[in-house]
Phi, psi and omega in degrees: 000131188282340184243141176213146178228130178234141173234156181222148177207180179215162174207161174247141176207161173241159179187165175258144174234147178220132180229120180058224182274358180292149175295151177292153178223150178263147179207173175205167183201165163257108182270133174258126186238131174252133170248119179244124178250134183230152178191165185275347187209163179256162172291175174299338180273000176082026177233154172281317175201163178289115181297323174302318179296322179291318177299314181294321178300311178299316180299314179302319176293315185287332175304325179292323183278332192296126182060027180258157170268107182302335179297339182247001186282131175304130186095343178235350181299137183081352182270154167278098193282062174294168178298332177290321178294319179295319179299318180292320179300313180296319178307304185300314180295317181300309182299321174300321177292322185281338181300134180083012185271011176074031175283156169291193181286094177274118186258349179211131174236131175233133169251126179244128184241124180252117178269350174202183180282352181237359184230120178221162172210158181215164175222136178218161170223145183223133180207120183299337177283344178118134177269326178262000000 
């Protein structure tokens, strides 16, 4: 896809993780989140999407997570909130915020969550008919 727009923001959260038979443990992080939108063409105004709308959408989503305990957050309660699970949660909320934002045909949206400078995970969906 020839066009892409990315926006970045961050939030802090805490949560519990459990892997296999090991005891659950609590942790927290400052997550840096990138939302990347891609598509094959621009609107008549020469943009793939309104970058301000994308920034606001990401901020609205991350405001829900910021300083939250993910274990008690609606939609995540009871989940093992790995970075992959968090990326999908952010994706769903971000796409919901962006729908109707006047974007061109956005055919791929990817959310990348960095929980540290060396550990990231992402979730994306791609559809030639349009994701937004």
